[in-house]
Backbone as JSON Lines, residues from 0, in Angstrom:
{"i":0,"aa":"X","n":[-1.83,28.68,-6.84],"ca":[-2.91,28.49,-8.01],"c":[-2.88,30.18,-8.43]}
{"i":1,"aa":"X","n":[-2.74,30.93,-9.48],"ca":[-2.71,32.44,-9.73],"c":[-3.6,32.62,-10.54]}
{"i":2,"aa":"X","n":[-4.61,33.31,-10.17],"ca":[-5.37,34.25,-11.01],"c":[-5.12,35.65,-11.72]}
{"i":3,"aa":"X","n":[-5.45,35.85,-12.78],"ca":[-5.27,36.78,-13.42],"c":[-6.51,37.55,-14.01]}
{"i":4,"aa":"X","n":[-6.98,38.83,-13.51],"ca":[-8.16,39.51,-13.76],"c":[-7.81,40.97,-14.05]}
{"i":5,"aa":"X","n":[-8.49,41.38,-15.44],"ca":[-8.49,42.56,-15.63],"c":[-9.13,43.79,-14.9]}
{"i":6,"aa":"X","n":[-8.99,44.76,-14.97],"ca":[-9.28,45.99,-14.03],"c":[-10.57,46.97,-14.5]}
{"i":7,"aa":"X","n":[-10.78,46.55,-15.62],"ca":[-12.26,46.81,-15.87],"c":[-13.4,46.56,-15.29]}
{"i":8,"aa":"X","n":[-14.05,47.94,-14.85],"ca":[-15.45,47.62,-14.54],"c":[-16.93,48.11,-15.34]}
{"i":9,"aa":"X","n":[-17.89,47.23,-15.4],"ca":[-18.8,47.81,-16.63],"c":[-20.09,48.97,-15.38]}
{"i":10,"aa":"X","n":[-19.43,49.17,-14.35],"ca":[-20.01,50.08,-13.45],"c":[-19.43,51.52,-14.1]}
{"i":11,"aa":"X","n":[-18.52,51.49,-14.7],"ca":[-17.82,52.75,-15.34],"c":[-18.15,52.64,-16.82]}
{"i":12,"aa":"X","n":[-19.36,52.14,-17.27],"ca":[-19.67,52.49,-18.6],"c":[-21.2,52.82,-18.57]}
{"i":13,"aa":"X","n":[-22.06,53.49,-19.29],"ca":[-23.39,53.45,-19.09],"c":[-24.29,52.42,-19.66]}
{"i":14,"aa":"X","n":[-25.41,52.22,-18.96],"ca":[-26.11,50.96,-19.35],"c":[-25.69,50.04,-18.8]}
{"i":15,"aa":"X","n":[-24.42,49.39,-17.78],"ca":[-24.31,48.41,-17.55],"c":[-23.9,48.13,-16.07]}
{"i":16,"aa":"X","n":[-24.5,46.96,-15.44],"ca":[-24.31,46.74,-14.06],"c":[-22.75,46.78,-13.96]}
{"i":17,"aa":"X","n":[-22.93,47.27,-12.62],"ca":[-21.42,46.91,-12.19],"c":[-21.0,44.88,-11.52]}
{"i":18,"aa":"X","n":[-19.76,45.35,-12.17],"ca":[-19.3,43.43,-11.57],"c":[-18.83,43.55,-10.12]}
{"i":19,"aa":"X","n":[-19.31,42.76,-9.47],"ca":[-18.77,42.66,-8.07],"c":[-17.38,42.19,-7.75]}
{"i":20,"aa":"X","n":[-16.3,42.29,-8.68],"ca":[-15.21,41.66,-8.72],"c":[-14.46,42.24,-7.56]}
{"i":21,"aa":"X","n":[-14.47,42.97,-6.46],"ca":[-13.91,43.29,-5.3],"c":[-14.08,42.19,-4.21]}
{"i":22,"aa":"X","n":[-15.16,41.56,-4.53],"ca":[-16.2,40.87,-3.19],"c":[-15.39,39.27,-3.84]}
{"i":23,"aa":"X","n":[-15.41,39.36,-5.16],"ca":[-14.99,37.87,-5.66],"c":[-13.15,37.84,-5.57]}
{"i":24,"aa":"X","n":[-12.95,38.69,-6.02],"ca":[-10.94,39.21,-5.41],"c":[-10.69,38.68,-3.85]}
{"i":25,"aa":"X","n":[-11.91,39.39,-3.13],"ca":[-11.27,39.18,-1.84],"c":[-11.54,38.13,-1.19]}
{"i":26,"aa":"X","n":[-12.42,37.01,-1.82],"ca":[-13.24,35.75,-1.3],"c":[-11.84,34.82,-1.99]}
{"i":27,"aa":"X","n":[-11.75,35.16,-3.31],"ca":[-10.33,34.09,-3.86],"c":[-9.03,34.04,-2.72]}
{"i":28,"aa":"X","n":[-8.68,35.65,-2.65],"ca":[-7.12,35.88,-1.59],"c":[-7.66,35.03,-0.39]}
{"i":29,"aa":"X","n":[-8.9,35.34,0.08],"ca":[-9.09,34.41,1.39],"c":[-8.87,32.63,1.48]}
{"i":30,"aa":"X","n":[-9.05,32.2,0.1],"ca":[-9.29,30.94,-0.3],"c":[-7.79,30.45,-0.12]}
{"i":31,"aa":"X","n":[-6.76,31.4,-0.3],"ca":[-5.8,31.12,-0.72],"c":[-5.08,31.2,-2.27]}
{"i":32,"aa":"X","n":[-6.0,31.88,-2.8],"ca":[-5.32,31.72,-4.05],"c":[-4.64,33.0,-4.66]}
{"i":33,"aa":"X","n":[-3.39,33.17,-5.56],"ca":[-3.03,34.53,-5.41],"c":[-3.86,35.23,-6.92]}
{"i":34,"aa":"X","n":[-4.17,35.89,-6.45],"ca":[-4.85,37.01,-7.76],"c":[-4.25,38.53,-7.75]}
{"i":35,"aa":"X","n":[-3.91,38.51,-8.98],"ca":[-3.39,39.39,-10.15],"c":[-4.4,40.2,-10.9]}
{"i":36,"aa":"X","n":[-3.86,42.1,-11.08],"ca":[-5.14,42.36,-11.56],"c":[-4.23,43.22,-12.79]}
{"i":37,"aa":"X","n":[-4.51,43.14,-14.01],"ca":[-3.68,43.82,-15.25],"c":[-4.46,45.34,-15.63]}
{"i":38,"aa":"X","n":[-3.78,46.35,-15.78],"ca":[-4.02,47.43,-16.7],"c":[-4.74,47.12,-18.36]}
{"i":39,"aa":"X","n":[-6.14,46.97,-18.37],"ca":[-6.72,46.64,-19.35],"c":[-6.37,47.8,-20.4]}
{"i":40,"aa":"X","n":[-6.92,49.18,-20.23],"ca":[-6.45,50.07,-20.94],"c":[-4.73,49.78,-21.45]}
{"i":41,"aa":"X","n":[-3.93,50.05,-20.58],"ca":[-2.71,50.36,-20.94],"c":[-2.06,49.29,-21.48]}
{"i":42,"aa":"X","n":[-2.51,47.57,-21.27],"ca":[-2.37,46.67,-21.54],"c":[-2.77,46.65,-23.42]}
{"i":43,"aa":"X","n":[-3.5,47.34,-24.01],"ca":[-3.98,46.79,-25.5],"c":[-3.53,48.36,-26.04]}
{"i":44,"aa":"X","n":[-2.58,48.92,-25.72],"ca":[-2.22,50.28,-26.27],"c":[-0.83,49.81,-26.06]}
{"i":45,"aa":"X","n":[-0.26,49.05,-25.34],"ca":[1.46,49.02,-25.22],"c":[1.51,47.98,-26.7]}
{"i":46,"aa":"X","n":[3.18,48.14,-26.98],"ca":[3.35,47.62,-28.09],"c":[4.02,46.36,-27.59]}
{"i":47,"aa":"X","n":[3.82,45.49,-28.09],"ca":[4.09,43.96,-27.89],"c":[6.11,43.75,-28.31]}
{"i":48,"aa":"X","n":[6.43,44.4,-29.39],"ca":[7.26,44.4,-30.12],"c":[8.08,45.03,-29.85]}
{"i":49,"aa":"X","n":[8.52,46.26,-29.66],"ca":[9.24,46.83,-28.94],"c":[9.05,47.83,-27.6]}
{"i":50,"aa":"X","n":[8.48,47.19,-26.84],"ca":[8.16,47.28,-25.62],"c":[7.8,48.5,-25.02]}
{"i":51,"aa":"X","n":[7.36,48.97,-25.5],"ca":[6.57,50.83,-25.39],"c":[5.77,50.95,-25.52]}
{"i":52,"aa":"X","n":[4.76,51.91,-24.95],"ca":[3.35,52.34,-25.08],"c":[3.23,53.31,-26.58]}
{"i":53,"aa":"X","n":[3.34,52.6,-27.53],"ca":[3.17,53.51,-28.55],"c":[2.01,53.18,-29.75]}
{"i":54,"aa":"X","n":[0.95,52.31,-28.96],"ca":[-0.01,52.55,-30.18],"c":[-0.76,53.45,-29.96]}
{"i":55,"aa":"X","n":[-1.26,53.85,-30.99],"ca":[-2.1,55.03,-31.41],"c":[-3.14,54.85,-32.5]}
{"i":56,"aa":"X","n":[-4.18,55.57,-31.63],"ca":[-5.85,55.99,-32.77],"c":[-5.39,56.65,-33.93]}
{"i":57,"aa":"X","n":[-6.01,56.26,-35.33],"ca":[-5.39,56.83,-36.52],"c":[-6.65,56.86,-37.66]}
{"i":58,"aa":"X","n":[-7.74,55.65,-37.38],"ca":[-8.64,55.86,-38.2],"c":[-9.66,56.9,-37.95]}
{"i":59,"aa":"X","n":[-10.11,57.71,-38.89],"ca":[-11.38,58.55,-38.64],"c":[-12.64,57.78,-39.37]}
{"i":60,"aa":"X","n":[-13.69,57.52,-38.11],"ca":[-15.16,56.85,-38.5],"c":[-15.76,57.97,-38.44]}
{"i":61,"aa":"X","n":[-17.27,58.07,-38.86],"ca":[-18.3,58.4,-38.76],"c":[-19.01,58.57,-37.18]}
{"i":62,"aa":"X","n":[-19.41,59.34,-36.38],"ca":[-19.56,59.56,-34.89],"c":[-20.75,58.31,-34.65]}
{"i":63,"aa":"X","n":[-20.91,57.35,-34.05],"ca":[-21.82,56.71,-33.96],"c":[-23.09,57.29,-33.02]}
{"i":64,"aa":"X","n":[-22.7,58.05,-32.14],"ca":[-23.45,58.68,-31.44],"c":[-24.03,60.12,-32.14]}
{"i":65,"aa":"X","n":[-25.5,59.61,-32.24],"ca":[-26.36,60.6,-33.03],"c":[-26.21,61.97,-32.16]}
{"i":66,"aa":"X","n":[-26.35,62.08,-31.14],"ca":[-27.4,62.92,-30.81],"c":[-26.06,64.16,-30.31]}
{"i":67,"aa":"X","n":[-24.59,63.94,-30.66],"ca":[-23.51,64.69,-30.72],"c":[-22.59,64.58,-32.16]}
{"i":68,"aa":"X","n":[-23.49,64.08,-32.8],"ca":[-23.26,64.29,-34.6],"c":[-23.21,65.48,-35.02]}
{"i":69,"aa":"X","n":[-23.64,66.15,-34.51],"ca":[-23.4,67.54,-35.44],"c":[-22.26,68.27,-34.82]}
{"i":70,"aa":"X","n":[-21.58,68.25,-33.67],"ca":[-20.67,68.85,-33.29],"c":[-19.48,68.22,-33.42]}
{"i":71,"aa":"X","n":[-19.54,66.74,-33.15],"ca":[-18.41,66.14,-33.69],"c":[-18.6,65.21,-34.53]}
{"i":72,"aa":"X","n":[-18.63,65.65,-36.05],"ca":[-19.09,64.31,-36.87],"c":[-18.02,63.16,-37.08]}
{"i":73,"aa":"X","n":[-16.73,63.39,-37.07],"ca":[-15.62,62.3,-37.31],"c":[-15.22,62.06,-35.86]}
{"i":74,"aa":"X","n":[-14.69,60.94,-35.27],"ca":[-14.21,60.31,-34.02],"c":[-12.86,59.52,-34.66]}
{"i":75,"aa":"X","n":[-12.01,59.38,-33.65],"ca":[-11.21,58.55,-34.46],"c":[-11.69,56.75,-33.6]}
{"i":76,"aa":"X","n":[-11.24,56.31,-34.34],"ca":[-11.84,54.5,-33.95],"c":[-11.0,53.93,-32.73]}
{"i":77,"aa":"X","n":[-11.43,53.66,-31.88],"ca":[-10.75,52.94,-30.93],"c":[-10.64,51.31,-31.46]}
{"i":78,"aa":"X","n":[-10.91,50.79,-32.45],"ca":[-10.85,49.4,-32.42],"c":[-9.45,49.13,-32.86]}
{"i":79,"aa":"X","n":[-8.8,50.26,-34.14],"ca":[-7.62,49.52,-34.44],"c":[-6.44,50.86,-34.15]}
{"i":80,"aa":"X","n":[-5.32,50.2,-34.11],"ca":[-4.47,51.15,-33.44],"c":[-3.15,50.74,-34.22]}
{"i":81,"aa":"X","n":[-2.17,52.35,-34.46],"ca":[-1.02,51.93,-35.3],"c":[0.1,52.21,-34.44]}
{"i":82,"aa":"X","n":[1.34,51.51,-34.72],"ca":[2.57,51.3,-34.03],"c":[3.47,53.04,-34.67]}
{"i":83,"aa":"X","n":[3.42,53.74,-33.65],"ca":[4.05,55.06,-33.84],"c":[5.63,55.42,-33.29]}
{"i":84,"aa":"X","n":[6.24,54.09,-33.57],"ca":[7.35,53.87,-33.09],"c":[8.53,53.87,-33.95]}
{"i":85,"aa":"X","n":[9.54,54.5,-34.46],"ca":[10.44,54.0,-34.96],"c":[11.04,52.98,-35.59]}
{"i":86,"aa":"X","n":[11.1,51.83,-33.79],"ca":[11.64,50.54,-33.51],"c":[10.53,49.77,-34.57]}
{"i":87,"aa":"X","n":[9.31,49.92,-34.6],"ca":[8.38,49.07,-35.34],"c":[8.27,49.51,-36.27]}
{"i":88,"aa":"X","n":[8.12,50.69,-37.15],"ca":[7.9,50.79,-38.11],"c":[9.06,49.97,-39.3]}
{"i":89,"aa":"X","n":[8.85,49.4,-40.72],"ca":[9.81,48.69,-41.45],"c":[9.35,47.42,-40.84]}
{"i":90,"aa":"X","n":[8.72,46.91,-40.01],"ca":[8.75,45.14,-39.68],"c":[7.41,44.88,-40.74]}
{"i":91,"aa":"X","n":[6.96,45.86,-41.79],"ca":[5.92,45.35,-43.0],"c":[6.03,46.25,-43.95]}
{"i":92,"aa":"X","n":[6.43,45.39,-45.3],"ca":[6.26,45.94,-46.41],"c":[5.38,45.92,-47.21]}
{"i":93,"aa":"X","n":[4.81,47.01,-47.9],"ca":[3.81,47.36,-48.73],"c":[3.88,46.34,-50.12]}
{"i":94,"aa":"X","n":[3.09,45.17,-50.24],"ca":[3.43,44.95,-51.33],"c":[3.44,45.29,-52.75]}
{"i":95,"aa":"X","n":[2.51,46.36,-52.37],"ca":[2.54,47.26,-53.83],"c":[3.61,48.15,-54.11]}
{"i":96,"aa":"X","n":[4.15,49.39,-52.93],"ca":[5.05,49.87,-53.25],"c":[6.54,49.26,-53.01]}
{"i":97,"aa":"X","n":[6.27,48.67,-52.34],"ca":[7.83,48.01,-51.56],"c":[8.55,49.1,-50.65]}
{"i":98,"aa":"X","n":[7.59,49.85,-50.12],"ca":[8.17,50.92,-48.9],"c":[7.45,50.05,-47.64]}
{"i":99,"aa":"X","n":[8.06,50.45,-46.4],"ca":[7.87,50.34,-45.38],"c":[6.78,51.39,-44.88]}
{"i":100,"aa":"X","n":[5.59,49.93,-43.96],"ca":[4.73,51.37,-43.62],"c":[4.45,50.53,-42.39]}
{"i":101,"aa":"X","n":[4.03,51.49,-41.28],"ca":[3.56,51.24,-39.86],"c":[2.96,50.28,-40.01]}
{"i":102,"aa":"X","n":[2.83,49.17,-38.67],"ca":[1.88,48.38,-38.67],"c":[0.78,48.69,-37.91]}
{"i":103,"aa":"X","n":[-0.41,47.7,-37.89],"ca":[-1.73,48.07,-37.58],"c":[-2.24,47.18,-37.02]}
{"i":104,"aa":"X","n":[-2.76,47.18,-35.94],"ca":[-3.14,46.01,-35.21],"c":[-4.48,46.46,-34.46]}
{"i":105,"aa":"X","n":[-5.38,45.01,-34.12],"ca":[-6.45,44.94,-33.84],"c":[-6.5,45.49,-32.22]}
{"i":106,"aa":"X","n":[-7.05,46.35,-31.28],"ca":[-6.76,46.64,-30.31],"c":[-7.16,45.49,-29.35]}
{"i":107,"aa":"X","n":[-8.24,44.69,-29.82],"ca":[-8.37,43.33,-28.65],"c":[-7.27,42.21,-28.87]}
{"i":108,"aa":"X","n":[-6.62,42.09,-30.03],"ca":[-5.88,41.45,-30.5],"c":[-4.43,42.01,-29.75]}
{"i":109,"aa":"X","n":[-3.92,43.4,-29.9],"ca":[-2.98,43.55,-28.52],"c":[-2.91,43.41,-27.55]}
{"i":110,"aa":"X","n":[-3.97,43.7,-26.95],"ca":[-4.36,43.01,-25.73],"c":[-4.13,41.84,-25.06]}
{"i":111,"aa":"X","n":[-4.91,40.76,-26.01],"ca":[-4.63,39.27,-25.73],"c":[-3.32,38.9,-26.1]}
{"i":112,"aa":"X","n":[-2.46,39.69,-26.91],"ca":[-0.92,39.39,-27.2],"c":[-0.52,39.56,-25.9]}
{"i":113,"aa":"X","n":[-0.2,41.26,-25.61],"ca":[0.04,41.3,-24.15],"c":[-0.06,40.55,-23.16]}
{"i":114,"aa":"X","n":[-1.41,40.06,-23.01],"ca":[-1.68,39.23,-22.25],"c":[-1.04,38.34,-21.72]}
{"i":115,"aa":"X","n":[-0.91,37.62,-22.88],"ca":[-0.31,36.45,-23.04],"c":[1.34,36.62,-22.81]}
{"i":116,"aa":"X","n":[2.03,37.4,-23.17],"ca":[3.09,37.35,-22.8],"c":[3.37,37.75,-21.29]}
{"i":117,"aa":"X","n":[2.59,38.67,-20.94],"ca":[2.71,38.71,-19.59],"c":[2.56,37.56,-18.93]}
{"i":118,"aa":"X","n":[1.23,36.55,-19.08],"ca":[1.07,35.44,-18.27],"c":[2.61,34.28,-19.03]}
{"i":119,"aa":"X","n":[3.34,34.1,-20.15],"ca":[4.42,33.35,-20.19],"c":[5.21,33.96,-19.45]}
{"i":120,"aa":"X","n":[5.5,35.28,-19.23],"ca":[6.62,35.89,-17.87],"c":[6.34,35.3,-17.02]}
{"i":121,"aa":"X","n":[5.47,35.14,-16.32],"ca":[4.72,35.0,-15.25],"c":[5.25,33.45,-14.57]}
{"i":122,"aa":"X","n":[4.83,32.83,-15.73],"ca":[4.55,31.05,-16.04],"c":[6.28,30.71,-15.73]}
{"i":123,"aa":"X","n":[7.53,31.25,-16.34],"ca":[8.22,31.19,-16.33],"c":[9.21,31.62,-15.53]}
{"i":124,"aa":"X","n":[8.8,33.1,-14.9],"ca":[9.18,32.89,-13.59],"c":[9.2,32.3,-12.49]}
{"i":125,"aa":"X","n":[7.91,31.44,-12.24],"ca":[7.37,30.77,-11.23],"c":[7.73,29.37,-10.99]}
{"i":126,"aa":"X","n":[8.39,29.05,-12.38],"ca":[8.69,27.67,-13.04],"c":[10.53,27.63,-12.56]}
{"i":127,"aa":"X","n":[10.77,28.64,-12.53],"ca":[12.67,28.85,-12.47],"c":[12.76,27.88,-11.51]}
{"i":128,"aa":"X","n":[13.79,27.2,-11.17],"ca":[14.71,26.17,-10.43],"c":[15.34,27.8,-9.15]}
{"i":129,"aa":"X","n":[15.5,27.92,-8.52],"ca":[16.25,28.81,-7.35],"c":[17.58,28.24,-7.79]}
{"i":130,"aa":"X","n":[18.54,28.97,-7.54],"ca":[19.89,28.71,-7.73],"c":[20.38,28.45,-5.79]}
């Protein structure tokens, strides 16, 4: 049995307790499980369609952190990403102008689609009959 974990740790974020994932991983490996880790940041910015890491932040929003809003009133949103690669542009056509426009995707949806793509590929690899 193979278990796949993301590598994000709440210990890196302010006001969150660290997750004892290292101990859990070691325990599962000792019990005979195959444990894999996936880089959650890279997987959320990776373009599933062209296979290149070309998703970028583009949307300006008001800075939610009040204590630094004077210094930086506007920041780039982390939630929405745009495909900034020529291979991906043109896949979506604007219904009003009829011109191609870059794809826009939610970061969490991108991570889920990429995670599923990796798991499906791993499943196919593990179920293939050896020649």
